[in-house]
C-alpha positions in Angstrom: 0.1 -0.1 0.0 0.9 3.8 -0.7 2.6 5.5 2.2 1.1 8.6 1.5 3.1 10.2 4.8 6.2 9.8 2.5 6.8 12.5 0.0 7.6 11.0 -3.6 11.4 11.1 -4.5 12.1 14.7 -6.1 14.9 14.7 -9.1 16.2 17.7 -11.2 14.4 18.7 -14.0 16.3 17.8 -17.4 17.1 20.3 -20.1 14.7 20.7 -22.9 15.8 21.3 -26.4 13.8 24.5 -27.4 11.8 23.7 -30.9 13.4 25.4 -33.5 10.9 27.3 -35.8 10.0 27.1 -39.6 11.4 30.7 -41.6 9.3 32.0 -44.5 9.8 34.8 -46.5 6.8 36.3 -48.3 6.8 37.8 -51.8 7.4 41.5 -50.4 9.9 40.4 -47.8 8.1 40.0 -45.0 9.3 37.5 -42.2 6.9 34.5 -41.5 8.1 32.0 -38.4 6.2 29.1 -37.5 5.6 26.7 -34.8 3.5 24.1 -36.1 2.6 21.4 -33.1 -0.6 20.0 -31.9 -3.5 18.2 -32.8 -6.2 20.6 -32.3 -7.3 22.6 -35.5 -6.9 26.1 -34.3 -4.1 28.7 -34.7 -2.3 31.6 -33.5 -1.6 35.1 -35.6 0.7 37.4 -34.1 1.6 40.7 -36.4 4.5 42.5 -34.8 5.7 45.9 -36.4 7.3 49.5 -35.1 4.3 51.1 -33.9 5.2 51.3 -30.2 5.6 54.4 -28.0 9.1 54.6 -29.3 7.9 55.7 -32.5 5.2 58.2 -31.3 5.6 61.5 -30.4 2.9 62.1 -28.1 2.0 60.4 -24.9 -1.0 58.0 -25.7 -1.0 58.4 -29.5 0.3 54.9 -30.2 -2.4 53.2 -28.0 -5.0 55.2 -29.3 -3.9 54.6 -32.7 -3.8 50.5 -32.3 -7.4 50.8 -30.8 -8.9 52.9 -33.3 -7.6 50.7 -36.1 -10.5 48.1 -35.0 -13.1 51.1 -35.4 -13.5 51.1 -39.2 -12.2 50.5 -42.6 -12.9 52.1 -46.3 -15.5 49.1 -46.7 -16.6 47.8 -43.1 -18.0 49.9 -40.0 -16.7 49.0 -36.4 -19.8 47.2 -35.8 -19.1 44.9 -39.1 -15.5 44.1 -38.2 -16.5 42.9 -34.9 -19.5 40.7 -36.0 -17.0 39.2 -38.9 -14.8 38.1 -36.0 -17.4 36.8 -34.0 -19.4 34.7 -37.1 -15.9 32.9 -37.5 -15.2 32.5 -33.6 -12.0 34.4 -33.7 -10.8 36.3 -30.8 -8.5 39.4 -31.9 -7.2 42.6 -30.8 -4.6 45.3 -31.5 -2.2 46.7 -28.9 0.7 48.8 -28.9 3.3 48.4 -26.2 6.6 50.4 -25.6 8.1 48.8 -28.4 5.9 47.4 -30.8 2.6 47.3 -32.3 0.9 43.8 -32.2 -2.0 42.5 -34.4 -3.5 39.2 -32.7 -5.9 36.6 -34.0 -6.7 33.1 -32.5 -9.3 31.0 -34.5 -10.0 27.8 -36.0 -7.7 26.5 -38.5 -10.7 26.0 -41.2 -11.5 29.9 -40.8 -7.7 31.2 -41.5 -8.6 31.8 -45.1 -11.8 33.8 -44.2 -10.0 35.9 -41.2 -6.5 36.8 -43.0 -8.3 39.0 -45.8 -10.1 40.9 -42.6 -6.4 41.7 -41.0 -5.3 42.9 -44.2 -7.9 45.3 -44.8 -7.1 46.7 -41.4 -3.4 46.7 -41.7 -4.0 48.9 -45.2 -7.5 50.5 -45.0 -7.8 51.5 -41.6 -10.3 54.9 -42.1 -10.4 56.1 -38.4 -14.0 57.5 -38.6 -14.4 60.8 -36.7 -17.4 59.4 -34.6 -15.2 56.4 -33.5 -12.6 58.5 -32.6 -14.3 60.8 -30.4 -15.9 58.6 -28.8 -12.8 56.2 -28.0 -10.5 59.3 -27.1 -13.6 60.4 -24.4 -13.5 56.2 -23.0 -9.8 56.2 -22.7 -9.7 59.6 -21.0 -12.1 58.3 -18.5 -10.2 55.0 -17.9 -6.9 57.3 -18.0 -8.8 59.0 -15.0 -10.0 55.8 -12.9 -6.1 54.3 -13.5 -4.8 57.1 -11.6 -7.1 56.7 -8.9 -5.6 53.2 -8.3 -2.1 53.9 -5.9 -0.6 50.9 -7.7 -0.7 52.2 -11.2 0.1 55.5 -10.1 3.6 54.4 -8.6 4.5 52.1 -11.6 3.7 54.8 -14.0 5.8 57.3 -11.7 8.5 55.0 -10.8 9.2 54.5 -15.1 9.3 58.3 -15.4 11.9 58.4 -12.8 14.2 55.6 -14.3 13.6 56.9 -18.1 13.2 60.7 -17.9 12.7 62.1 -21.1 12.2 58.9 -22.9 9.3 57.0 -24.5 9.9 54.4 -22.0 9.3 57.1 -18.8 6.6 58.6 -20.6 2.8 58.0 -19.0 -0.5 59.4 -20.2 -3.0 61.8 -18.0 -6.2 62.7 -18.8 -5.1 65.9 -20.6 -2.8 64.2 -22.9 -5.8 63.0 -24.8 -7.0 66.9 -25.9 -3.7 67.1 -28.1 -5.2 63.7 -30.2 -7.3 64.2 -33.2 -8.5 62.3 -36.2 -5.5 63.7 -38.1 -2.9 63.2 -35.9 -4.1 59.5 -35.4 -4.1 58.9 -39.3 -0.7 60.4 -39.6 0.7 58.0 -36.8 -1.2 55.0 -38.5 0.4 56.0 -41.9 4.0 56.4 -40.2 3.9 52.9 -38.6 1.3 50.1 -38.9 0.9 51.2 -43.0 4.4 52.0 -43.7 6.7 49.4 -41.6 7.3 46.0 -42.7 5.9 43.6 -39.8 7.3 40.0 -38.6 4.5 37.7 -38.7 5.0 34.5 -35.8 2.2 31.8 -36.7 1.6 28.6 -34.3 -0.9 25.8 -33.8 -1.5 23.3 -36.5 -0.4 25.1 -39.4 0.1 23.6 -42.9 1.8 24.9 -46.2 -1.5 26.0 -47.7 -2.0 28.6 -44.8 1.6 29.9 -45.9 1.2 30.1 -49.2 -2.1 32.1 -48.5 -0.7 34.2 -46.5 1.8 34.7 -49.3 -1.2 35.8 -51.7 -3.0 38.0 -49.2 -0.2 39.9 -46.7 2.9 39.3 -49.1 1.2 41.5 -51.7 1.3 44.8 -49.6 3.8 47.0 -50.7 6.1 48.5 -47.3 7.8 51.0 -49.3 9.0 53.3 -46.3 12.6 53.0 -44.9 12.9 51.5 -41.2 11.8 53.9 -38.3 15.0 54.6 -36.2 15.3 53.3 -32.7 15.9 56.3 -30.5 18.8 56.0 -27.8 17.8 55.2 -24.5 18.1 58.0 -21.7 18.4 56.7 -17.9 18.4 58.3 -14.8 21.7 59.8 -13.5 20.6 60.0 -10.1 18.5 58.4 -7.8 15.1 60.1 -6.9 13.0 59.4 -4.0 9.0 60.4 -4.3 6.4 60.1 -1.5 3.2 61.1 -3.1 0.1 61.2 -0.5 -3.2 59.9 -1.7 -6.3 61.2 -0.1 -8.6 58.4 1.2 -6.1 55.6 0.2 -6.0 52.6 3.0 -2.5 51.3 1.2 0.4 52.8 0.0 2.2 51.4 -2.9 5.8 50.9 -2.7 8.1 50.5 -5.9 12.0 50.4 -5.5 14.4 49.3 -8.3 16.5 50.9 -10.6 17.8 50.8 -14.3 18.9 47.3 -15.2 20.1 45.2 -18.3 18.2 43.5 -21.1 18.3 40.2 -22.5 21.3 40.5 -24.8 23.6 41.4 -21.6 25.9 38.3 -21.0 24.6 38.5 -17.1 21.0 38.3 -18.1 20.9 34.9 -17.0 22.5 34.5 -13.9 20.6 37.9 -12.8 17.6 36.7 -13.6 18.2 33.5 -11.1 19.4 36.0 -8.5 15.9 37.7 -9.1 13.9 34.7 -8.5 15.9 34.0 -5.4 15.1 37.6 -4.2 11.5 38.3 -5.3 10.8 36.1 -8.4 8.7 33.4 -7.2 6.1 32.6 -4.4 8.8 30.8 -2.2 11.3 33.7 -2.2 12.8 35.7 0.2 10.9 38.8 0.2 7.6 36.7 0.6 8.7 34.8 3.0 10.1 38.0 5.2 7.8 40.7 4.2 4.9 38.4 3.3 4.7 35.6 5.9 7.0 36.6 8.8 6.0 40.2 9.5 2.7 40.1 7.6 3.1 43.7 6.0 1.6 42.4 2.5 -0.8 39.8 1.0 2.2 39.8 -2.1 5.5 41.3 -2.9 7.9 40.7 -5.7 10.8 41.8 -7.5 10.9 41.4 -11.4 13.0 42.6 -14.2 11.8 44.2 -17.3 14.2 43.2 -19.9 13.1 45.9 -23.1 15.0 45.5 -26.1 16.6 49.1 -25.4 17.3 48.2 -21.9 15.6 47.5 -18.7 14.6 48.1 -15.4 14.3 45.9 -12.1 11.7 46.7 -9.6 10.6 45.6 -6.0 6.8 46.2 -5.8 4.3 45.7 -3.3 0.9 47.5 -1.4 1.6 47.6 2.4 -0.1 50.0 5.2 0.5 53.5 5.2 2.3 53.0 8.5 4.3 49.7 7.7 6.1 51.6 4.5 9.4 52.3 6.0 9.9 49.0 7.7 9.1 47.4 4.5 11.6 49.1 2.8 14.1 48.3 5.7 13.5 44.7 5.0 13.8 44.6 1.2 17.2 46.3 1.9 18.2 43.9 4.7 17.3 41.1 2.2 19.2 42.9 -0.6 22.1 43.5 1.6 22.2 39.7 2.6 22.1 38.7 -1.0 25.3 40.6 -1.5 27.4 39.3 1.1 26.1 35.8 2.0 26.3 32.8 -0.1 22.8 30.9 -0.1 22.3 27.2 0.9 22.5 24.8 -1.6 19.1 23.6 -1.0 17.8 26.7 -1.5 19.4 27.1 -4.8 18.0 23.6 -6.1 14.7 24.7 -5.3 14.9 27.7 -7.4 16.6 25.8 -10.2 14.4 23.4 -10.3 11.6 25.9 -10.0 12.6 28.1 -12.9 13.5 24.4 -14.8 10.0 23.5 -14.3 8.3 26.7 -14.9 10.6 26.7 -18.7 9.5 23.1 -19.9 6.0 23.8 -18.4 5.8 26.8 -21.0 6.9 24.6 -24.2 3.8 22.1 -23.9 2.0 24.6 -26.5 3.0 26.0 -29.6 0.9 29.3 -28.9 3.5 29.5 -25.9 6.6 28.5 -28.0 5.8 30.9 -30.3 6.0 33.6 -27.8 9.6 32.7 -27.1 10.6 32.8 -30.4 8.7 36.3 -30.9 11.0 37.5 -28.2 14.4 36.0 -30.3 13.6 37.6 -33.0 12.0 41.1 -32.0 14.6 41.4 -29.3 17.7 39.9 -31.8 19.0 37.3 -29.7 20.8 34.1 -30.6 19.0 31.2 -31.6 20.0 29.1 -29.0 18.8 31.7 -26.3 16.7 29.1 -24.1 19.0 26.4 -24.4 21.9 28.9 -23.3 19.5 29.7 -20.4 18.6 26.1 -19.4 22.4 25.6 -19.2 22.8 28.7 -17.0 20.0 27.7 -14.7 21.4 24.6 -14.0 25.4 25.3 -13.9 24.7 28.2 -11.8 26.7 28.4 -8.3 25.5 30.2 -4.9 28.7 32.5 -5.7 27.4 33.6 -9.1 24.3 34.9 -6.9 25.7 36.7 -4.7 28.0 38.2 -7.3 24.8 39.3 -9.4 23.2 41.1 -6.4 26.8 43.1 -5.6 27.2 43.9 -9.1 23.4 45.3 -10.0 21.6 45.9 -6.7 23.6 49.1 -5.4 21.0 50.3 -2.5 22.9 53.9 -2.9 21.4 54.0 -6.7 18.0 52.8 -6.2 14.8 55.0 -6.9 12.4 55.1 -4.6 8.4 55.8 -4.9 5.5 55.5 -2.4 2.3 56.6 -3.2 -0.8 56.1 -0.9 
């Protein structure tokens, strides 16, 4: 009989070779990266282009342009577009991040040839109807006002602004910024980015050669004649800033504590990622055990690295009662200092290694998740074996490497500190 009082034996998670995508080039030079896997007749289409905030001159412009592309074309109204996608049971969205614009469609493989022409039409013929522009701007204005009432949102936005001053990465949007946006400004941004910049396509699911051929017959016919938009140089803060802002009526205070950090291209990225996991990157981290479990200051606390293509930042984030703000900051600094001076025990390191390896291998079970990693490799300009190197680094890292990363990068004298609440 099975003795349930004895835990089953645990074994290290073995390295899994990262799947290699197939690469195609359409007639117009557009690259298509394909992960064909799985038995379900479904697909994920993801088109990425240079239409992020770094390629816009105004706060909120990139996001509003992406949103309003969904509101009508030369031959379809907003309602017709949504009805057409709904008719084929597809989920779709268009968004702009800091670096890229992304057009995503999830659908059934049998409807692929019916959905791609709609995508093509939106990419080439978005019309930005005046009444839709006015309505969408007002909706976003009100959403922005509500977001700024949240201490967590306010702290995160202001932290990035401190870390990246005078840079699109640090630019945030307030309600008054929407006064600068009108139909012509949005059309100009659309023409400069979505309609002119050659995108990259990431296709995953159960993909056939016939679907690739159909992409060539549709999206492969679009003429992208404009030269590529330049990538602006990154501006980071030269001196750390401490900002405390009171928000009347707030029950809690949101803390953001961190500094500019590295991108995925940095040779230290892999070791930095493991160090971050030890400190605050998973539920069993040191920050969680100390500040959540031992002190009871918060329901959750984490540290994270945001590795954008142009450069990243590292931040600890949590929400606590106002009277616990200073004590929480003291404990955060204490944990960082310990990590900088003491070697972590081998059993703790092995737990983190197994956690990271298990999480990574779990993300390779579906074509959609694999395609997301392929997207990171291509858009960040990484080596094709990036995720194989990542696994090697996790398995071979030593306690000394963790201490070195904390000492090298987590300089307490350079930390920005933002508290809102």
